[in-house]
N, CA, C and O of each residue as an XYZ file, in Angstrom:
756
protein
N      -7.935     27.832     10.802
C      -8.362     26.448     11.297
C      -9.043     25.809     10.079
O      -9.723     26.476      9.300
N      -8.833     24.489      9.944
C      -9.481     23.729      8.839
C     -10.963     23.492      9.062
O     -11.512     23.503     10.163
N     -11.526     23.285      7.930
C     -13.043     22.943      7.852
C     -13.231     21.409      7.645
O     -14.265     20.786      7.886
N     -12.125     20.931      7.185
C     -12.083     19.429      6.865
C     -10.819     18.814      7.423
O      -9.758     19.437      7.473
N     -10.958     17.671      7.806
C      -9.713     16.939      8.417
C      -9.469     15.544      7.836
O     -10.343     14.677      7.794
N      -8.194     15.388      7.382
C      -7.789     14.176      6.917
C      -6.834     13.475      7.949
O      -5.861     14.098      8.374
N      -7.072     12.302      8.324
C      -6.323     11.660      9.380
C      -5.689     10.410      8.749
O      -6.362      9.532      8.209
N      -4.302     10.387      8.856
C      -3.709      9.079      8.392
C      -3.339      8.290      9.650
O      -2.784      8.809     10.619
N      -3.688      6.990      9.568
C      -3.460      6.156     10.670
C      -2.157      5.362     10.575
O      -1.883      4.824      9.503
N      -1.363      5.255     11.587
C      -0.204      4.458     11.579
C       0.471      4.547     13.040
O      -0.038      5.128     13.999
N       1.682      3.883     13.040
C       2.428      3.970     14.376
C       3.553      4.921     14.102
O       4.081      4.978     12.992
N       3.925      5.678     15.127
C       5.076      6.595     15.124
C       6.390      5.799     15.131
O       6.455      4.677     15.635
N       7.410      6.401     14.570
C       8.717      5.870     14.701
C       9.344      5.288     13.426
O       8.555      4.807     12.613
N      10.601      5.268     13.152
C      11.232      4.825     12.020
C      10.944      3.275     11.886
O      10.747      2.821     10.759
N      10.913      2.488     12.935
C      10.650      1.109     12.940
C       9.403      0.712     12.017
O       9.430     -0.240     11.237
N       8.326      1.547     12.202
C       7.132      1.254     11.422
C       6.938      1.940     10.092
O       5.982      1.675      9.363
N       7.853      2.816      9.797
C       7.633      3.895      8.798
C       7.129      3.322      7.334
O       6.252      3.904      6.696
N       7.693      2.273      6.931
C       7.468      1.677      5.614
C       6.611      0.339      5.748
O       6.672     -0.485      4.837
N       5.905      0.135      6.741
C       5.182     -1.142      6.906
C       3.737     -1.034      6.280
O       3.263      0.070      6.014
N       3.121     -2.086      6.076
C       1.776     -2.158      5.440
C       0.811     -1.365      6.440
O       0.009     -0.536      6.011
N       0.938     -1.674      7.818
C       0.073     -0.984      8.773
C       0.170      0.478      8.743
O      -0.742      1.159      9.213
N       1.262      1.031      8.198
C       1.392      2.513      8.106
C       0.979      3.159      6.823
O       1.303      4.318      6.562
N       0.251      2.399      6.004
C      -0.204      3.021      4.787
C      -1.063      4.273      4.904
O      -1.063      5.125      4.015
N      -1.738      4.366      5.924
C      -2.640      5.611      6.287
C      -1.582      6.837      6.357
O      -1.835      7.884      5.760
N      -0.429      6.684      7.078
C       0.539      7.765      7.214
C       0.985      8.094      5.887
O       0.968      9.266      5.508
N       1.429      7.051      5.064
C       2.096      7.274      3.780
C       1.103      8.009      2.860
O       1.511      8.988      2.236
N      -0.128      7.614      2.740
C      -1.084      8.223      1.918
C      -1.349      9.742      2.397
O      -1.390     10.650      1.566
N      -1.517      9.963      3.712
C      -1.826     11.257      4.280
C      -0.614     12.154      3.901
O      -0.809     13.260      3.397
N       0.621     11.686      4.139
C       1.870     12.505      3.857
C       1.881     12.942      2.344
O       2.222     14.076      2.006
N       1.488     11.974      1.461
C       1.482     12.254      0.103
C       0.525     13.277     -0.213
O       0.806     14.197     -0.982
N      -0.685     13.149      0.392
C      -1.768     14.214      0.216
C      -1.196     15.497      0.609
O      -1.347     16.442     -0.166
N      -0.518     15.678      1.775
C      -0.079     16.825      2.385
C       1.005     17.467      1.436
O       0.959     18.670      1.176
N       1.922     16.689      0.955
C       2.804     17.160      0.151
C       2.361     17.706     -1.215
O       2.807     18.736     -1.723
N       1.480     16.940     -1.724
C       0.928     17.297     -2.975
C       0.127     18.640     -2.818
O       0.156     19.461     -3.734
N      -0.558     18.865     -1.717
C      -1.453     20.077     -1.531
C      -0.642     21.176     -0.831
O      -1.191     22.228     -0.504
N       0.686     20.942     -0.592
C       1.495     22.053      0.041
C       1.119     22.326      1.467
O       1.264     23.446      1.956
N       0.597     21.224      2.188
C       0.331     21.268      3.627
C       1.575     20.871      4.349
O       2.012     19.726      4.231
N       2.190     21.804      5.122
C       3.464     21.386      5.892
C       3.049     20.813      7.119
O       2.309     21.464      7.856
N       3.442     19.647      7.441
C       3.169     18.827      8.681
C       4.239     19.269      9.702
O       5.116     18.488     10.072
N       4.146     20.542     10.151
C       5.236     21.110     11.070
C       4.657     21.414     12.462
O       5.404     21.634     13.415
N       3.194     21.424     12.577
C       2.687     21.817     13.842
C       2.596     20.623     14.777
O       2.384     19.517     14.279
N       2.745     20.758     16.141
C       2.542     19.770     16.989
C       1.500     20.186     18.061
O       1.408     21.299     18.580
N       0.693     19.042     18.313
C      -0.369     19.272     19.322
C      -1.339     18.116     19.068
O      -1.299     17.426     18.050
N      -2.192     17.958     20.045
C      -3.299     16.868     19.889
C      -2.582     15.533     19.780
O      -3.092     14.627     19.122
N      -1.438     15.380     20.391
C      -0.698     14.163     20.348
C      -0.407     13.775     18.978
O      -0.434     12.590     18.647
N      -0.112     14.772     18.108
C       0.023     14.499     16.575
C       0.970     15.630     15.982
O       1.359     16.597     16.637
N       1.265     15.398     14.746
C       1.830     16.402     13.902
C       0.843     16.713     12.949
O       0.136     15.773     12.585
N       0.621     17.920     12.422
C      -0.401     18.345     11.629
C      -0.103     19.578     10.856
O       0.899     20.220     11.170
N      -0.848     19.977      9.893
C      -0.769     21.135      9.144
C      -2.107     21.379      8.417
O      -2.899     20.464      8.192
N      -2.303     22.571      8.088
C      -3.518     22.838      7.233
C      -3.198     24.008      6.164
O      -2.235     24.768      6.271
N      -4.112     24.041      5.155
C      -3.926     24.891      4.143
C      -5.117     25.071      3.244
O      -6.131     24.434      3.530
N      -5.121     25.824      2.243
C      -6.225     25.929      1.209
C      -5.890     24.936      0.100
O      -4.808     24.997     -0.485
N      -6.781     24.055     -0.180
C      -6.721     23.066     -1.289
C      -7.897     23.327     -2.099
O      -9.029     23.008     -1.736
N      -7.608     23.958     -3.292
C      -8.651     24.170     -4.318
C      -9.773     24.866     -3.675
O     -10.906     24.481     -3.966
N      -9.622     25.874     -2.808
C     -10.600     26.634     -2.197
C     -11.184     26.084     -0.891
O     -12.015     26.744     -0.268
N     -10.798     24.990     -0.503
C     -11.174     24.365      0.774
C     -10.159     24.396      1.799
O      -8.987     24.152      1.513
N     -10.558     24.704      3.079
C      -9.518     24.705      4.101
C      -9.606     23.294      4.640
O     -10.645     22.769      5.040
N      -8.405     22.735      4.609
C      -8.288     21.308      4.992
C      -7.007     21.121      5.928
O      -5.964     21.744      5.730
N      -7.168     20.275      6.886
C      -6.055     19.925      7.558
C      -5.618     18.356      7.367
O      -6.432     17.532      6.950
N      -4.339     18.026      7.685
C      -3.851     16.672      7.639
C      -3.346     16.413      9.128
O      -2.623     17.238      9.686
N      -3.709     15.358      9.684
C      -3.284     15.087     11.007
C      -2.700     13.623     11.009
O      -3.344     12.708     10.496
N      -1.438     13.410     11.611
C      -0.768     12.244     11.817
C      -0.679     12.033     13.314
O       0.231     12.611     13.909
N      -1.562     11.234     14.020
C      -1.456     10.964     15.460
C      -0.066     10.333     15.700
O       0.481      9.577     14.898
N       0.400     10.685     16.773
C       1.811     10.175     17.230
C       1.612      9.123     18.287
O       2.595      8.504     18.695
N       0.418      8.879     18.757
C       0.055      7.826     19.680
C       0.197      6.501     18.857
O       0.288      6.580     17.632
N       0.218      5.327     19.463
C       0.228      4.109     18.698
C      -1.137      4.030     18.135
O      -2.083      4.577     18.701
N      -1.265      3.360     17.028
C      -2.574      3.254     16.246
C      -3.750      2.913     17.112
O      -4.819      3.483     16.894
N      -3.640      1.992     18.117
C      -4.825      1.604     18.779
C      -5.238      2.614     19.806
O      -6.255      2.392     20.464
N      -4.557      3.674     19.996
C      -4.864      4.774     20.891
C      -5.090      6.049     20.158
O      -5.147      7.112     20.775
N      -5.220      5.986     18.857
C      -5.251      7.210     18.097
C      -6.566      8.090     18.272
O      -6.603      9.259     17.889
N      -7.565      7.497     18.834
C      -8.764      8.203     19.029
C      -8.638      9.495     19.924
O      -9.315     10.502     19.715
N      -7.756      9.385     20.893
C      -7.522     10.575     21.632
C      -6.989     11.803     20.906
O      -7.393     12.927     21.204
N      -6.057     11.586     19.928
C      -5.541     12.535     19.155
C      -6.636     13.140     18.188
O      -6.763     14.359     18.075
N      -7.408     12.253     17.507
C      -8.374     12.646     16.625
C      -9.550     13.464     17.244
O      -9.976     14.490     16.714
N     -10.038     12.951     18.380
C     -11.032     13.624     19.085
C     -10.720     14.951     19.570
O     -11.526     15.878     19.485
N      -9.410     15.077     20.148
C      -8.863     16.391     20.559
C      -8.913     17.441     19.456
O      -9.405     18.552     19.654
N      -8.412     17.077     18.332
C      -8.337     17.882     17.142
C      -9.748     18.329     16.669
O     -10.023     19.509     16.452
N     -10.601     17.323     16.528
C     -11.967     17.653     16.065
C     -12.685     18.495     16.991
O     -13.470     19.338     16.558
N     -12.485     18.342     18.223
C     -13.162     19.280     19.204
C     -12.688     20.675     19.141
O     -13.464     21.626     19.049
N     -11.354     20.793     19.192
C     -10.795     22.119     19.267
C     -11.100     22.939     17.873
O     -11.351     24.144     17.892
N     -11.056     22.208     16.731
C     -11.254     22.862     15.467
C     -12.748     22.724     14.971
O     -13.081     23.154     13.867
N     -13.551     22.164     15.751
C     -14.963     21.995     15.570
C     -15.239     21.343     14.133
O     -15.938     21.909     13.292
N     -14.659     20.163     13.937
C     -14.728     19.411     12.718
C     -16.058     18.540     12.807
O     -16.150     17.616     13.616
N     -17.038     18.870     11.970
C     -18.162     17.859     12.037
C     -17.746     16.418     11.580
O     -16.758     16.296     10.857
N     -18.416     15.402     11.950
C     -17.956     14.086     11.596
C     -17.990     13.816     10.093
O     -17.159     13.072      9.571
N     -19.046     14.481      9.334
C     -18.978     14.296      7.887
C     -17.907     15.154      7.152
O     -17.914     15.216      5.922
N     -17.019     15.791      7.880
C     -15.870     16.445      7.342
C     -14.624     15.943      7.787
O     -13.596     16.619      7.742
N     -14.682     14.598      8.282
C     -13.488     13.818      8.806
C     -13.273     12.736      7.932
O     -14.209     11.976      7.683
N     -12.054     12.554      7.386
C     -11.791     11.370      6.651
C     -10.584     10.599      7.345
O      -9.530     11.201      7.549
N     -10.726      9.378      7.676
C      -9.674      8.542      8.266
C      -9.107      7.582      7.236
O      -9.861      6.819      6.633
N      -7.923      7.596      7.040
C      -7.238      6.799      6.101
C      -6.530      5.620      6.802
O      -5.686      5.839      7.670
N      -6.875      4.367      6.424
C      -6.253      3.283      7.202
C      -6.151      2.033      6.208
O      -6.820      1.923      5.180
N      -5.221      1.117      6.667
C      -5.032     -0.088      6.042
C      -6.174     -1.086      6.075
O      -6.919     -1.046      7.054
N      -6.391     -1.948      5.149
C      -7.474     -2.870      5.202
C      -6.923     -4.222      4.545
O      -6.484     -4.322      3.399
N      -7.026     -5.195      5.451
C      -6.543     -6.538      5.037
C      -7.485     -7.355      4.034
O      -7.094     -8.273      3.313
N      -8.726     -6.889      4.106
C      -9.800     -7.539      3.267
C      -9.866     -7.070      1.871
O     -10.593     -7.610      1.037
N      -9.057     -6.000      1.605
C      -8.995     -5.542      0.174
C      -7.469     -5.848     -0.381
O      -6.434     -5.734      0.277
N      -7.586     -6.253     -1.717
C      -6.358     -6.547     -2.305
C      -5.317     -5.374     -2.379
O      -5.757     -4.229     -2.484
N      -4.053     -5.577     -2.335
C      -3.108     -4.467     -2.431
C      -3.411     -3.597     -3.533
O      -3.671     -4.049     -4.649
N      -3.389     -2.300     -3.257
C      -3.522     -1.312     -4.410
C      -5.008     -0.809     -4.583
O      -5.231      0.169     -5.297
N      -6.007     -1.463     -3.944
C      -7.309     -1.034     -4.151
C      -7.643      0.063     -3.022
O      -7.030      0.120     -1.956
N      -8.613      0.862     -3.359
C      -9.249      1.855     -2.443
C     -10.646      1.639     -2.311
O     -11.247      1.146     -3.265
N     -11.275      1.946     -1.225
C     -12.652      1.939     -0.968
C     -12.917      3.066     -0.003
O     -12.127      3.347      0.898
N     -14.045      3.700     -0.214
C     -14.554      4.658      0.765
C     -15.832      4.097      1.520
O     -16.573      3.247      1.025
N     -15.998      4.630      2.697
C     -17.010      4.151      3.536
C     -17.459      5.315      4.446
O     -16.642      6.123      4.887
N     -18.718      5.376      4.704
C     -19.158      6.313      5.843
C     -19.729      5.456      6.962
O     -20.665      4.674      6.795
N     -19.065      5.669      8.175
C     -19.570      5.021      9.274
C     -19.353      3.431      9.255
O     -18.504      2.873      8.560
N     -20.157      2.849     10.033
C     -20.044      1.366     10.107
C     -19.153      0.885     11.331
O     -18.778      1.648     12.221
N     -18.885     -0.352     11.279
C     -18.200     -0.993     12.345
C     -16.698     -0.700     12.258
O     -16.258      0.035     11.373
N     -15.914     -1.273     13.175
C     -14.489     -1.141     13.112
C     -13.759     -2.137     12.397
O     -12.567     -1.982     12.132
N     -14.492     -3.285     12.026
C     -13.842     -4.316     11.200
C     -12.529     -4.917     11.803
O     -11.600     -5.313     11.100
N     -12.538     -4.950     13.159
C     -11.422     -5.612     13.818
C     -10.221     -4.614     14.111
O      -9.214     -4.991     14.709
N     -10.389     -3.347     13.660
C      -9.236     -2.381     13.760
C      -9.522     -1.726     15.130
O     -10.507     -1.002     15.277
N      -8.677     -1.979     16.102
C      -8.760     -1.419     17.409
C      -8.663      0.062     17.312
O      -9.379      0.759     18.031
N      -7.821      0.587     16.466
C      -7.709      2.033     16.276
C      -9.012      2.768     15.862
O      -9.388      3.817     16.385
N      -9.687      2.088     14.834
C     -11.010      2.623     14.528
C     -12.012      2.611     15.646
O     -12.821      3.518     15.842
N     -11.894      1.444     16.416
C     -12.839      1.291     17.612
C     -12.575      2.451     18.407
O     -13.533      3.137     18.761
N     -11.249      2.811     18.783
C     -10.886      3.840     19.741
C     -11.363      5.227     19.220
O     -11.862      6.065     19.970
N     -11.181      5.412     17.912
C     -11.535      6.783     17.389
C     -13.216      6.996     17.560
O     -13.738      8.047     17.934
N     -13.895      5.820     17.218
C     -15.361      5.950     17.386
C     -15.775      6.098     18.852
O     -16.733      6.806     19.163
N     -15.068      5.446     19.725
C     -15.345      5.594     21.174
C     -15.122      7.055     21.715
O     -15.931      7.626     22.445
N     -13.958      7.587     21.285
C     -13.633      8.988     21.726
C     -14.505     10.089     21.087
O     -14.843     11.115     21.678
N     -14.829      9.775     19.839
C     -15.751     10.741     19.316
C     -17.181     10.640     19.606
O     -17.981     11.538     19.342
N     -17.502      9.469     20.184
C     -18.835      9.234     20.615
C     -19.770      8.601     19.527
O     -20.931      8.312     19.816
N     -19.288      8.400     18.345
C     -19.925      7.781     17.205
C     -18.852      7.357     16.192
O     -17.705      7.803     16.167
N     -19.368      6.439     15.361
C     -18.473      6.065     14.201
C     -18.829      6.487     12.971
O     -18.428      5.886     11.974
N     -19.691      7.660     12.881
C     -20.190      8.170     11.604
C     -19.204      9.041     10.875
O     -19.586     10.107     10.391
N     -18.032      8.667     10.776
C     -17.018      9.480     10.078
C     -16.606      8.629      8.733
O     -16.775      7.411      8.668
N     -16.116      9.314      7.799
C     -15.774      8.782      6.542
C     -14.349      8.108      6.682
O     -13.479      8.515      7.452
N     -14.231      7.044      5.849
C     -13.010      6.353      5.869
C     -12.472      6.061      4.445
O     -13.272      5.808      3.544
N     -11.252      6.086      4.239
C     -10.524      5.678      2.953
C      -9.817      4.445      3.361
O      -8.832      4.507      4.095
N     -10.314      3.256      2.883
C      -9.694      1.959      3.162
C      -8.783      1.611      2.062
O      -9.169      1.498      0.898
N      -7.499      1.433      2.469
C      -6.467      1.200      1.546
C      -6.025     -0.313      1.670
O      -5.596     -0.757      2.735
N      -6.145     -1.046      0.581
C      -5.969     -2.452      0.561
C      -4.485     -2.802      0.654
O      -3.668     -2.346     -0.145
N      -4.153     -3.646      1.680
C      -2.789     -4.165      1.854
C      -2.854     -5.780      1.605
O      -1.795     -6.401      1.698
N      -3.912     -6.396      1.330
C      -4.130     -7.830      1.157
C      -3.885     -8.604      2.420
O      -3.554     -8.045      3.465
N      -4.053     -9.901      2.304
C      -3.953    -10.650      3.478
C      -2.555    -11.508      3.391
O      -1.991    -11.674      2.310
N      -2.100    -11.981      4.489
C      -0.893    -12.825      4.490
C      -1.272    -14.228      3.840
O      -2.437    -14.587      3.670
N      -0.159    -14.977      3.499
C      -0.367    -16.266      2.989
C      -1.200    -17.003      4.102
O      -1.232    -16.576      5.256
N      -1.876    -18.136      3.696
C      -2.759    -18.879      4.570
C      -2.153    -19.171      5.938
O      -2.830    -19.066      6.961
N      -0.876    -19.538      5.949
C      -0.296    -19.868      7.310
C       0.255    -18.614      7.997
O       0.685    -18.716      9.146
N       0.268    -17.476      7.380
C       0.930    -16.260      7.952
C       0.168    -15.636      9.095
O      -1.057    -15.688      9.199
N       0.905    -15.098      9.863
C       0.367    -14.329     11.117
C       0.053    -12.904     10.663
O       0.890    -12.213     10.082
N      -1.202    -12.484     10.951
C      -1.724    -11.130     10.495
C      -0.786    -10.042     11.089
O      -0.323     -9.172     10.352
N      -0.496    -10.086     12.444
C       0.219     -9.031     13.077
C       1.572     -8.845     12.353
O       1.957     -7.747     11.950
N       2.271    -10.002     12.215
C       3.622     -9.926     11.640
C       3.512     -9.398     10.226
O       4.376     -8.623      9.816
N       2.513     -9.765      9.466
C       2.296     -9.362      8.039
C       2.127     -7.868      8.056
O       2.902     -7.184      7.388
N       1.173     -7.309      8.769
C       0.948     -5.905      8.719
C       2.152     -5.011      9.136
O       2.295     -3.865      8.709
N       3.006     -5.618      9.998
C       4.220     -4.991     10.540
C       5.405     -5.120      9.606
O       6.474     -4.607      9.937
N       5.289     -5.738      8.517
C       6.368     -5.995      7.534
C       6.198     -4.826      6.481
O       5.165     -4.196      6.257
N       7.475     -4.667      5.867
C       7.439     -3.737      4.808
C       6.834     -4.406      3.516
O       6.731     -5.626      3.386
N       6.456     -3.508      2.603
C       5.708     -3.990      1.305
C       6.807     -4.851      0.569
O       8.008     -4.638      0.732
N       6.355     -5.745     -0.175
C       7.157     -6.613     -1.044
C       7.831     -5.677     -2.128
O       7.395     -4.536     -2.278
N       8.853     -6.131     -2.861
C       9.487     -5.396     -3.833
C       8.473     -5.040     -5.009
O       8.473     -3.932     -5.545
N       7.678     -5.987     -5.338
C       6.697     -5.725     -6.426
C       5.728     -4.644     -5.912
O       5.398     -3.714     -6.648
N       5.311     -4.751     -4.762
C       4.264     -3.765     -4.113
C       4.973     -2.355     -4.072
O       4.331     -1.364     -4.420
N       6.183     -2.253     -3.687
C       6.968     -1.006     -3.659
C       7.023     -0.399     -5.030
O       6.991      0.826     -5.150
N       7.103     -1.181     -6.057
C       7.061     -0.750     -7.433
C       5.654     -0.004     -7.850
O       5.536      0.952     -8.617
N       4.685     -0.660     -7.179
C       3.249     -0.315     -7.547
C       2.794      0.765     -6.610
O       1.720      1.313     -6.857
N       3.507      1.139     -5.541
C       3.077      2.109     -4.422
C       2.880      3.488     -5.109
O       1.881      4.142     -4.810
N       3.768      3.966     -6.007
C       3.509      5.386     -6.414
C       2.290      5.685     -7.176
O       1.754      6.792     -7.115
N       1.774      4.576     -7.998
C       0.421      4.687     -8.629
C      -0.705      4.712     -7.555
O      -1.660      5.477     -7.686
N      -0.586      3.852     -6.470
C      -1.466      3.881     -5.496
C      -1.610      5.133     -4.803
O      -2.726      5.488     -4.425
N      -0.529      5.875     -4.587
C      -0.441      6.959     -3.847
C      -1.111      8.178     -4.669
O      -1.817      9.025     -4.120
N      -0.814      8.168     -6.020
C      -1.405      9.077     -6.987
C      -3.002      8.900     -6.879
O      -3.732      9.877     -6.709
N      -3.409      7.814     -6.970
C      -4.822      7.538     -7.029
C      -5.343      7.991     -5.636
O      -6.352      8.697     -5.630
N      -4.797      7.678     -4.530
C      -5.315      8.099     -3.265
C      -5.443      9.595     -3.045
O      -6.344     10.108     -2.381
N      -4.429     10.276     -3.680
C      -4.324     11.688     -3.567
C      -5.570     12.241     -4.478
O      -6.310     13.109     -4.018
N      -5.746     11.768     -5.631
C      -6.938     12.133     -6.439
C      -8.284     11.903     -5.706
O      -9.192     12.734     -5.690
N      -8.320     10.714     -5.112
C      -9.469     10.287     -4.417
C      -9.849     11.260     -3.308
O     -10.994     11.684     -3.152
N      -8.810     11.581     -2.554
C      -8.964     12.530     -1.357
C      -9.519     13.838     -1.775
O     -10.336     14.438     -1.078
N      -9.055     14.308     -2.972
C      -9.611     15.597     -3.546
C     -11.085     15.416     -3.926
O     -11.906     16.280     -3.618
N     -11.428     14.319     -4.583
C     -12.860     14.052     -4.827
C     -13.699     14.088     -3.496
O     -14.744     14.736     -3.437
N     -13.257     13.444     -2.537
C     -13.871     13.380     -1.081
C     -14.099     14.891     -0.709
O     -15.213     15.318     -0.405
N     -12.922     15.704     -0.755
C     -12.957     16.888     -0.265
C     -13.923     17.894     -0.928
O     -14.652     18.667     -0.307
N     -13.832     17.783     -2.270
C     -14.616     18.819     -3.064
C     -16.078     18.308     -3.238
O     -16.995     19.129     -3.266
N     -16.317     16.987     -3.354
C     -17.717     16.420     -3.708
C     -18.291     15.606     -2.684
O     -19.483     15.320     -2.803
N     -17.644     15.177     -1.686
C     -18.293     14.355     -0.608
C     -18.040     12.858     -0.767
O     -17.543     12.388     -1.791
N     -18.365     12.206      0.179
C     -18.027     10.719      0.252
C     -18.861      9.950     -0.764
O     -18.327      8.979     -1.301
N     -20.118     10.274     -1.092
C     -20.986      9.613     -2.036
C     -20.354      9.642     -3.378
O     -20.386      8.616     -4.056
N     -19.771     10.734     -3.838
C     -19.163     10.853     -5.101
C     -17.834     10.013     -5.115
O     -17.506      9.332     -6.087
N     -17.112     10.113     -3.985
C     -15.870      9.405     -3.881
C     -16.194      7.832     -3.976
O     -15.542      7.074     -4.694
N     -17.197      7.455     -3.230
C     -17.632      5.949     -3.325
C     -17.955      5.573     -4.762
O     -17.571      4.484     -5.189
N     -18.626      6.396     -5.517
C     -19.087      6.113     -6.767
C     -17.883      6.045     -7.758
O     -17.856      5.246     -8.693
N     -16.904      6.928     -7.491
C     -15.697      7.015     -8.384
C     -14.757      5.936     -8.080
O     -14.160      5.423     -9.027
N     -14.528      5.489     -6.803
C     -13.442      4.622     -6.474
C     -13.870      3.198     -5.975
O     -13.065      2.283     -6.143
N     -15.027      2.950     -5.398
C     -15.391      1.684     -4.922
C     -15.594      0.604     -5.946
O     -15.522     -0.581     -5.622
N     -15.835      0.972     -7.115
C     -15.903     -0.205     -8.184
C     -14.756     -0.399     -8.937
O     -14.690     -1.286     -9.788
N     -13.722      0.469     -8.655
C     -12.443      0.317     -9.495
C     -11.556     -0.919     -9.028
O     -10.498     -1.172     -9.605
């Protein structure tokens, strides 16, 4: 069983696979691939896997509920595997950050994310770590829901590999050194 858990937020299904709203899934899969964690297990309304990453036992979980109901999956896994909240990292999209930027945060509000709200409700607290991945805002007249459910622009698709590399490195800093070090290293970038 893992001592640390990384959760990617997204919606299941091919329809949503490459959308802005699913950047949490994309980042978590990249981390799993890079660390040799095979996402082959099923349970907790999720697909997951775990392994040794530089001496740390860590799991990666992709809830297969829709994003706004992902708390059930996260809480179930945390309870069974006895993951303390300070060993939980939830990766999600953030409209308030420009595309390509990362920010870490411990606890706090849900910022309008119903999925984060549901995770906090099912865990009983919101004191878990988050990796916020910037997807930017739609143009002034654009609808937020439509925007996050669209695929990345061609230019953003070209920049995505560098973002995923940075996110992978950032997750390792979080795992090995904690959220404070991750915040110091990545929140000002």
